[in-house]
C-alpha positions in Angstrom: 0.0 0.0 0.0 1.1 3.6 -0.5 2.8 5.0 2.6 1.2 7.7 4.8 4.2 9.9 4.1 3.6 9.7 0.4 -0.1 10.5 0.9 0.8 13.6 2.9 3.2 14.8 0.3 0.7 14.1 -2.5 -2.0 16.1 -0.7 0.3 19.1 -0.2 1.4 18.9 -3.8 -2.2 19.0 -5.1 -3.1 21.9 -2.9 -0.1 24.0 -3.9 0.4 23.3 -7.6 -0.5 21.0 -10.4 1.4 17.7 -10.1 4.3 17.3 -12.4 4.4 14.1 -14.5 7.0 11.7 -15.8 6.5 12.1 -19.5 8.3 8.9 -20.2 5.2 7.1 -18.9 2.8 8.9 -21.3 2.3 5.9 -23.5 1.8 3.5 -20.6 -0.7 5.9 -19.0 -2.7 6.2 -22.2 -2.7 2.5 -22.7 -3.8 1.8 -19.1 -6.7 4.3 -19.5 -7.9 2.6 -22.7 -7.6 -0.8 -21.1 -9.8 0.1 -18.1 -12.0 2.7 -19.9 -11.0 5.5 -17.6 -12.4 8.9 -18.3 -11.5 12.0 -16.1 -12.1 15.7 -16.0 -8.9 17.7 -16.7 -8.3 18.4 -13.1 -9.1 14.9 -11.9 -6.8 13.5 -14.5 -3.8 15.5 -13.1 -4.4 14.1 -9.6 -5.1 10.5 -10.8 -2.1 10.5 -13.0 0.1 11.5 -10.0 -1.3 8.6 -7.9 -1.0 6.2 -10.9 2.7 7.2 -11.5 3.6 6.5 -7.8 1.8 3.2 -7.9 3.5 2.3 -11.2 6.9 3.0 -9.8 6.2 0.8 -6.8 4.9 -1.9 -9.1 8.0 -1.9 -11.2 10.2 -1.9 -8.1 8.6 -4.9 -6.5 7.0 -6.9 -9.3 10.2 -8.6 -10.5 10.2 -10.6 -13.7 7.0 -11.1 -15.7 4.8 -9.5 -13.0 5.8 -12.1 -10.4 5.5 -10.9 -6.8 6.5 -13.7 -4.4 6.2 -17.5 -4.8 4.7 -17.2 -8.3 1.9 -14.8 -7.3 1.2 -12.5 -10.3 0.3 -8.8 -9.9 -0.4 -6.1 -12.4 -1.4 -2.4 -12.6 -5.1 -3.2 -12.7 -8.1 -0.9 -12.7 -7.2 0.3 -9.2 -3.9 1.7 -10.3 -5.1 5.3 -9.9 -6.3 4.9 -6.3 -4.3 5.5 -3.1 -3.9 3.0 -0.4 -6.4 5.0 1.7 -9.0 4.8 -1.0 -8.5 1.0 -1.3 -8.9 0.6 2.5 -12.2 2.4 2.3 -13.5 -0.5 0.1 -12.9 -2.8 3.0 -14.3 -3.0 6.5 -12.8 -0.2 8.6 -13.0 -2.2 11.8 -12.5 -5.8 12.9 -15.4 -8.0 11.8 -17.7 -9.1 14.5 -16.9 -12.6 15.6 -19.6 -15.0 16.8 -18.6 -16.8 20.0 -22.0 -17.4 21.7 -22.1 -21.1 22.1 -25.6 -21.7 20.6 -24.4 -19.9 17.4 -21.4 -22.1 16.8 -21.7 -24.7 14.1 -21.3 -28.3 15.4 -18.5 -30.1 13.6 -19.1 -33.6 12.2 -16.9 -36.0 10.3 -17.5 -35.9 6.5 -15.5 -37.3 3.6 -13.0 -34.8 2.3 -12.8 -34.6 -1.5 -9.5 -33.6 -3.2 -11.1 -30.5 -4.7 -14.4 -28.7 -4.4 -15.9 -25.8 -6.4 -19.5 -24.8 -5.6 -19.6 -22.7 -8.8 -19.8 -25.9 -10.8 -22.8 -27.0 -8.7 -24.8 -23.9 -9.5 -24.4 -22.2 -6.1 -22.6 -19.0 -7.1 -23.8 -16.0 -9.1 -21.4 -14.1 -11.4 -18.8 -11.8 -9.9 -19.9 -8.2 -9.4 -18.0 -5.0 -8.6 -18.7 -2.9 -5.5 -17.0 0.1 -7.1 -15.8 2.8 -4.7 -18.4 1.9 -2.0 -16.9 0.0 1.0 -19.5 -2.8 1.1 -17.5 -6.0 0.8 -19.5 -7.2 3.8 -22.8 -6.8 1.9 -21.6 -8.7 -1.2 -20.3 -11.5 1.0 -23.7 -11.7 2.8 -25.6 -11.7 -0.4 -23.3 -14.4 -1.9 -23.9 -16.7 1.1 -27.7 -16.2 0.9 -27.7 -16.9 -2.8 -26.0 -20.2 -2.2 -28.3 -21.2 0.6 -31.4 -20.2 -1.5 -30.1 -22.3 -4.3 -29.5 -25.2 -2.0 -33.1 -24.9 -0.7 -35.0 -24.2 -3.9 -32.7 -25.0 -6.8 -33.0 -21.4 -8.1 -30.0 -19.2 -8.3 -31.3 -15.6 -7.8 -28.9 -12.6 -7.6 -29.9 -10.8 -4.4 -29.9 -7.1 -3.6 -26.7 -5.6 -2.1 -28.3 -2.1 -2.3 -31.1 -3.3 0.0 -28.6 -4.0 2.7 -26.6 -0.8 2.1 -29.7 1.4 2.4 -31.7 -0.4 5.1 -29.4 -2.2 7.6 -27.7 0.8 9.3 -29.5 0.2 12.6 -27.9 -3.2 12.8 -24.2 -2.1 13.0 -23.6 -1.3 9.3 -22.7 2.2 8.0 -23.5 2.3 4.3 -20.4 2.6 2.1 -18.1 3.2 5.1 -18.2 0.1 7.2 -20.3 -3.0 7.9 -20.4 -6.3 9.6 -21.9 -9.5 8.0 -23.6 -10.5 11.3 -25.5 -7.2 11.5 -26.6 -7.5 7.9 -28.0 -11.0 8.6 -29.8 -9.7 11.7 -31.4 -7.1 9.5 -32.7 -9.7 7.0 -34.0 -11.8 9.9 -35.7 -9.1 11.7 -37.2 -7.3 8.7 -38.7 -10.3 7.0 -36.3 -10.8 4.1 -34.3 -9.3 1.3 -35.2 -8.3 -2.2 -33.6 -9.5 -5.5 -31.1 -7.5 -7.5 -33.8 -7.2 -10.2 -36.2 -5.2 -8.0 -33.6 -3.3 -6.0 -30.5 -2.8 -8.1 -27.0 -1.8 -6.9 -26.0 1.9 -7.1 -22.7 2.0 -5.2 -24.0 4.8 -2.9 -26.3 5.1 0.1 -29.9 6.1 -0.5 -33.1 6.0 1.5 -34.4 2.5 2.3 -37.0 1.4 -0.3 -37.4 -2.2 0.8 -40.8 -3.7 0.2 -41.7 -6.9 2.1 -43.9 -8.2 -0.7 -40.9 -8.3 -3.0 -38.7 -10.3 -0.6 -37.2 -13.5 -2.0 -35.2 -14.8 1.0 -35.1 -14.6 4.7 -32.9 -15.9 7.5 -33.8 -18.0 10.6 -30.3 -18.0 12.2 -26.6 -17.4 11.6 -24.0 -20.0 12.5 -20.3 -19.2 13.2 -17.6 -21.7 12.3 -15.0 -22.7 14.9 -11.6 -21.0 14.3 -9.8 -23.9 12.6 -9.3 -24.7 8.9 -10.6 -28.3 9.6 -13.9 -26.8 10.8 -14.0 -24.4 7.9 -13.5 -27.4 5.5 -16.3 -29.3 7.2 -18.7 -26.3 7.0 -17.9 -25.6 3.3 -18.5 -29.2 2.3 -21.7 -29.7 4.2 -23.4 -26.3 3.8 -22.1 -24.6 0.7 -20.4 -21.2 0.3 -19.2 -19.6 3.5 -18.5 -15.9 4.5 -14.8 -15.4 5.5 -12.9 -12.3 6.4 -9.2 -11.8 5.9 -6.3 -9.2 6.3 -6.4 -7.6 2.9 -4.8 -4.2 3.5 -1.8 -4.8 1.3 -0.6 -3.6 -2.1 -0.1 -7.2 -3.2 -3.8 -7.8 -2.6 -4.9 -4.8 -4.6 -2.9 -5.8 -7.6 -3.3 -9.6 -7.4 -4.0 -11.3 -10.7 -3.2 -15.0 -10.1 -1.5 -17.8 -8.3 -1.7 -18.8 -4.6 -1.6 -15.5 -2.7 1.5 -14.8 -0.6 1.9 -11.8 1.6 4.6 -11.9 4.3 2.8 -9.1 6.2 -0.6 -10.8 6.3 -1.9 -11.3 9.8 -4.6 -13.8 11.1 -6.1 -11.4 13.7 -6.4 -8.2 11.5 -9.6 -8.8 9.6 -10.6 -6.0 7.3 -12.2 -7.5 4.2 -15.1 -10.0 3.7 -15.3 -12.4 0.8 -17.2 -15.6 -0.1 -15.4 -18.9 0.2 -16.6 -21.2 -2.6 -14.1 -24.1 -2.8 -10.7 -25.5 -2.4 -8.0 -27.3 -4.4 -4.3 -27.5 -5.2 -1.9 -26.3 -7.9 0.6 -28.6 -9.5 0.8 -32.2 -8.2 -1.1 -33.0 -5.1 2.1 -34.2 -3.4 3.6 -30.7 -3.8 1.3 -29.4 -1.0 0.3 -26.2 -2.9 -3.2 -26.3 -1.5 -5.5 -23.3 -1.6 -8.9 -22.0 -0.6 -10.9 -20.4 -3.5 -12.6 -17.1 -2.6 -14.9 -14.8 -4.5 -14.2 -11.1 -4.3 -16.4 -8.1 -5.1 -13.8 -6.1 -7.2 -15.2 -7.2 -10.6 -14.1 -9.8 -13.1 -10.9 -8.0 -14.1 -9.4 -8.4 -10.6 -7.6 -11.6 -9.7 -8.5 -14.8 -11.5 -11.7 -13.6 -13.1 -12.7 -12.0 -9.8 -11.4 -14.9 -7.6 -8.4 -15.4 -5.4 -6.5 -18.5 -4.1 -5.4 -18.2 -0.5 -3.0 -20.8 1.1 -4.8 -23.7 2.8 -3.5 -25.5 5.8 -0.8 -22.9 6.5 -1.6 -21.8 10.0 -4.9 -19.9 9.2 -3.2 -17.8 6.5 -4.4 -14.1 6.5 -7.1 -15.1 9.1 -9.2 -17.2 6.6 -10.7 -19.2 9.4 -10.8 -16.5 12.1 -14.3 -15.3 11.5 -16.3 -17.6 9.2 -20.1 -17.8 9.2 -23.1 -18.8 7.1 -26.9 -18.3 7.3 -29.6 -20.9 7.8 -32.8 -20.1 5.9 
């Protein structure tokens, strides 16, 4: 991520004078704008260009050969190349995700056969990847994804559900629109208010508006929420027996922002610093099974051009890497 010192310098520079640009990067800048269909006002372009140049310099310094970061993880100057670290953090949860530890809300672990790989997308449980845009509602996309999976499990119908319904209406349950939110609070809203609408009747706008929920248009409700014990074995059990699971990880790193493929590796990742919610949809391994390159497959809400078509592989069975098992939960309809 960009350092606080750089951000301070950048702010001062913008306030005092137009940013100066490295004209040797003109061709790359224009190509990047075309690739990601970026259109700015003249003043905004000056500021975004300055941020992009700093990010590009850091990218070239750390990316190594062929865009490799560490351990064959690939990164690129993706669509977020014109955003500061602070702006990227605003797309995450600004505070630690609420952890369920009330005994009656803990999922009971059983013994189930463990397949070599699992991908709930292939079974019809997962809707296409969407983008949250500049609105910090990863929590809402994760909640909606888990509800979509459970609704499919119950009815055989895969219905995209409304993120905007949660953004607008769940603020009295511990969420704060585009600034912050916790999956458990969003579930409580759905439970207490009789349901959630579909995307078709309450489409996403990436901003907070007045609540327009109509109970007669609800397509899903929640009876309870179960937390998963803080072990990868328990997470595996829950994923196999119940379908896609909400997980939260430490994602406040430049390598996360620019991730494009491979099993993610970030030496600074911590298991107790949870700031980004995603949907766990499967697991597998790269290479030969004996090479122990095992991963969890998670769905993000940064659009299809981020990661592996919107997905990320996180190390599995490596001491709860990035906190993948620290705060997992799923709804019961």
